[in-house]
C-alpha positions in Angstrom: 0.0 0.0 0.0 1.2 3.5 -0.8 1.1 6.5 1.6 -1.4 8.2 -0.6 -4.3 6.2 -2.0 -7.1 7.0 -4.4 -10.7 6.9 -3.4 -13.3 6.6 -6.2 -16.4 8.0 -4.4 -16.4 11.0 -6.8 -15.3 9.1 -9.9 -17.9 6.3 -9.9 -21.2 8.3 -10.0 -22.4 11.6 -11.3 -23.6 12.9 -7.9 -21.5 13.4 -4.8 -21.1 15.9 -2.0 -17.7 17.2 -2.8 -17.7 21.0 -3.3 -17.7 21.7 -7.0 -18.2 18.1 -8.1 -20.6 19.0 -10.9 -18.2 21.6 -12.3 -15.4 19.0 -12.2 -17.5 16.5 -14.3 -18.6 19.0 -16.9 -21.7 18.4 -19.0 -21.0 14.9 -20.2 -21.9 12.6 -17.2 -22.8 9.5 -19.2 -21.4 6.2 -18.0 -18.9 5.9 -20.8 -17.6 9.4 -20.2 -17.4 8.8 -16.5 -15.5 5.6 -17.1 -13.0 7.3 -19.4 -12.5 10.0 -16.8 -11.9 7.5 -14.1 -9.4 5.6 -16.2 -7.4 8.8 -16.8 -7.2 9.6 -13.1 -6.3 6.0 -12.3 -3.6 6.0 -15.0 -2.1 9.2 -13.4 -2.3 7.7 -9.9 -0.6 4.5 -10.9 2.1 6.2 -12.9 2.8 8.4 -9.8 3.2 5.4 -7.5 -0.3 5.2 -6.0 -1.0 1.5 -5.1 -4.1 1.6 -2.9 -7.5 2.0 -4.5 -10.7 2.4 -2.5 -14.2 1.8 -3.8 -17.6 0.7 -2.4 -20.7 -1.0 -3.6 -22.6 2.3 -3.2 -20.1 4.4 -5.3 -22.2 4.0 -8.4 -20.1 2.1 -10.9 -16.8 2.6 -9.1 -16.1 -1.1 -8.7 -16.9 -1.7 -12.4 -14.7 1.3 -13.6 -11.8 0.1 -11.4 -12.2 -3.5 -12.6 -12.2 -2.5 -16.3 -9.1 -0.4 -15.7 -7.2 -3.2 -14.0 -8.1 -5.6 -16.8 -7.3 -3.2 -19.7 -3.9 -2.3 -18.1 -3.2 -6.0 -17.2 -2.3 -5.1 -13.7 -1.9 -8.3 -11.6 -3.5 -8.6 -8.1 -0.3 -8.4 -6.2 0.7 -5.1 -7.9 -2.0 -3.1 -6.1 -4.2 -3.3 -3.0 -7.9 -2.8 -3.6 -10.3 -2.2 -0.8 -14.1 -2.1 -1.2 -17.0 -1.6 1.3 -20.4 -3.1 2.0 -23.4 -1.9 3.8 -24.8 0.8 1.5 -26.8 0.1 -1.7 -26.6 2.7 -4.5 -30.2 3.8 -5.4 -29.8 7.0 -7.4 -30.0 5.3 -10.9 -27.3 7.7 -12.2 -29.4 10.7 -11.3 -28.0 13.7 -9.4 -31.5 14.8 -8.4 -32.5 11.4 -6.9 -34.5 11.7 -3.7 -32.3 9.0 -2.1 -28.7 8.2 -3.3 -28.0 5.2 -1.2 -29.6 3.1 1.5 -27.8 1.8 4.5 -28.3 -1.7 5.9 -25.7 -3.6 8.0 -27.4 -7.0 7.9 -25.9 -10.4 7.4 -27.9 -10.8 4.2 -26.6 -7.5 2.7 -23.0 -8.5 3.6 -23.4 -11.9 2.0 -24.9 -10.4 -1.2 -22.5 -7.5 -1.6 -19.4 -9.6 -0.9 -20.5 -11.9 -3.7 -21.1 -8.9 -5.9 -17.7 -7.3 -5.1 -15.9 -10.6 -5.7 -17.6 -11.1 -9.0 -16.6 -7.6 -10.1 -13.0 -7.4 -8.7 -12.0 -11.0 -8.5 -8.6 -11.7 -7.0 -7.8 -8.0 -6.8 -10.2 -7.6 -3.9 -7.9 -7.6 -0.8 -9.8 -5.6 1.8 -13.5 -5.6 2.6 -14.8 -2.9 5.0 -18.0 -2.2 6.8 -19.2 1.1 5.3 -19.8 3.7 8.0 -20.1 1.4 11.0 -21.6 3.0 14.1 -22.4 1.8 17.6 -26.0 2.7 17.0 -26.4 0.5 13.9 -25.7 -2.6 16.0 -23.4 -4.0 13.3 -20.6 -4.7 15.8 -22.9 -6.4 18.2 -24.4 -8.8 15.6 -22.7 -12.1 16.5 -23.8 -13.9 13.3 -22.5 -11.1 11.2 -19.2 -10.8 13.1 -18.8 -14.6 12.7 -19.2 -14.2 8.9 -16.6 -11.4 8.9 -14.2 -13.7 10.8 -14.9 -16.5 8.4 -14.1 -14.3 5.4 -10.9 -13.2 7.1 -9.9 -16.8 7.8 -10.4 -17.5 4.1 -7.8 -14.8 3.2 -9.7 -11.6 2.9 -8.6 -8.7 5.1 -11.5 -7.2 7.0 -11.9 -3.5 7.9 -14.4 -0.9 9.0 -15.0 2.7 8.1 -16.5 5.1 10.6 -18.2 8.5 10.4 -19.9 11.0 12.6 -19.4 12.2 16.1 -19.1 8.7 17.5 -16.1 7.7 15.4 -13.8 7.2 18.4 -16.3 5.0 20.3 -16.8 2.8 17.3 -13.1 2.4 16.7 -12.4 1.5 20.3 -15.3 -1.0 20.3 -13.9 -2.7 17.2 -10.6 -3.2 18.8 -12.2 -5.5 21.4 -13.9 -7.8 18.9 -12.1 -11.2 18.5 -12.9 -14.6 17.2 -10.8 -17.7 17.9 -8.2 -15.5 19.7 -7.7 -13.2 16.7 -8.9 -9.6 16.3 -11.5 -9.5 13.5 -10.5 -6.2 12.0 -7.3 -5.5 10.2 -7.9 -1.9 9.3 -9.9 1.2 10.2 -10.8 4.0 7.9 -11.9 7.3 9.5 -12.4 10.9 8.8 -9.6 13.1 9.9 -8.8 16.6 8.7 -7.7 19.9 10.0 -11.3 20.8 10.8 -12.3 17.4 12.5 -9.6 15.9 14.7 -11.7 14.2 17.3 -10.7 10.6 16.4 -7.0 11.2 16.9 -6.6 9.3 20.2 -8.7 6.3 19.0 -6.8 6.1 15.7 -3.5 6.2 17.6 -4.8 3.3 19.7 -5.8 1.4 16.6 -2.4 1.9 15.1 -0.6 0.8 18.3 -2.8 -2.3 18.3 -1.6 -3.2 14.8 -4.5 -2.1 12.6 -3.8 -0.3 9.4 -5.2 3.2 9.5 -6.7 4.8 6.4 -7.6 8.5 6.5 -10.6 9.6 4.5 -12.0 13.1 3.8 -8.6 14.7 4.6 -9.8 17.7 2.4 -13.2 17.9 4.2 -15.1 17.1 0.9 -13.5 19.9 -0.9 -13.7 22.6 1.8 -9.9 22.4 2.3 -9.1 23.1 -1.4 -9.5 26.8 -1.6 -13.0 26.6 -3.1 -15.3 29.3 -1.8 -17.8 28.2 0.7 -20.2 30.0 3.0 -20.2 27.7 5.9 -18.2 28.2 9.2 -15.4 26.0 7.8 -14.5 28.7 5.3 -13.7 31.0 8.2 -11.3 28.5 9.7 -9.6 27.8 6.4 -8.2 31.3 6.1 -5.3 30.2 8.3 -4.7 27.3 6.0 -4.6 29.5 2.9 -2.2 31.9 4.6 0.2 29.1 5.6 0.0 27.5 2.1 0.9 30.9 0.6 3.8 31.3 3.0 5.2 27.8 2.1 4.5 28.3 -1.6 2.4 25.1 -1.8 -1.3 24.5 -2.7 -3.9 24.6 -0.1 -5.0 21.0 -0.7 -1.4 19.7 -0.7 -0.7 21.3 2.6 -3.9 19.8 4.1 -3.0 16.4 2.9 0.6 16.7 4.1 -0.8 17.4 7.6 -2.7 14.1 7.4 0.3 12.2 6.1 2.4 13.6 9.0 0.2 12.0 11.7 2.3 9.2 13.2 -0.7 6.8 13.1 -1.7 7.3 9.5 -0.7 4.6 7.1 -2.7 5.7 4.0 -4.3 9.0 3.3 -6.9 9.0 0.5 -7.1 11.5 -2.3 -10.7 11.9 -3.6 -9.7 13.7 -6.8 -12.1 13.9 -9.7 -9.6 15.2 -12.3 -6.0 14.6 -13.1 -5.2 18.2 -12.2 -6.6 17.7 -8.8 -4.8 14.5 -8.3 -1.4 15.9 -9.3 -2.0 18.8 -6.8 -2.9 16.3 -4.1 0.1 14.1 -4.7 2.5 17.1 -4.1 1.7 16.6 -0.4 4.1 13.7 -0.3 7.0 16.1 -0.8 5.9 18.7 1.8 7.5 18.7 5.3 5.2 20.7 7.5 7.2 23.1 9.8 6.4 23.0 13.5 5.1 26.6 13.5 2.7 25.7 10.7 1.5 22.7 12.7 0.9 24.9 15.7 -1.0 27.5 13.6 -3.2 25.0 11.9 -4.2 23.3 15.1 -6.4 26.3 15.8 -8.5 25.4 12.7 -10.2 22.5 14.5 -14.0 22.8 14.8 -16.2 21.2 17.4 -17.1 17.8 16.2 -20.9 18.4 16.4 -20.5 21.5 14.3 -18.3 19.8 11.7 -20.7 16.9 11.2 -23.8 19.1 11.1 -22.2 21.2 8.3 -21.1 18.0 6.4 -24.6 16.6 6.5 -25.9 19.8 4.9 -23.5 19.6 1.9 -25.6 19.4 -1.3 -25.0 16.7 -3.9 -22.9 18.2 -6.7 
């Protein structure tokens, strides 16, 4: 796995909550055009050393686009690490104005169905399968039959992970660390939101890393709010400090934000959610940035209250 990975949430479907997503896609949002765009970004990522690719059953046709790229470029399974997710079903039918874009269900039947679908699409490339947005409230971690099925899949050679979201990220991560079967921890990885605005899960992620789990950071750019794009929410006030520090260091805003995530001692992979090659190339510049201590101190003040952060995120419009 590479320090920077590529997430395909914005590449596999025409609607997403990243700021400016519709503008990035342009007017042609047909499936063929979207697949070509995804392949261009994947080509750039692979050429630049990205080796972790992150998809989900609910990311529209992201699994299909990734699978067709892997096949057309004859990339063998051991050359990359592919992670996918189960627990949400895509329901937008390629519409941006769909009343519901995805439906969440963390049942054993959905796991069984979606694992078979992901395996059929990705074949031997599928290395990591993650619960999509696990929470304590959903009961997914307390479902013994489901956890048994996860452990069985792990015993058969598939790495098992979970992604977390919301104010309860830390509690969910710590609960997952205590789940074992046959003396082994069930979860190999955890994927969580961390960025300069939302840092609440730091201690839990540090604990997960210390316990031997791989830690994947998602939404390091706060769904585009840490890219310099104008917004009218409270986050835009906080990002003025980021813009000032980026200008002082002569780097892009997004690269500095990603560099801060890469600098966390517990972070193994930080995801780029780029929609275009230009965005990806700017994101990848993060790997060459060493963030000075005074910048670290200055950017620490950007952190929002967790409740405020997740309230604003939930209000982001599709496209």
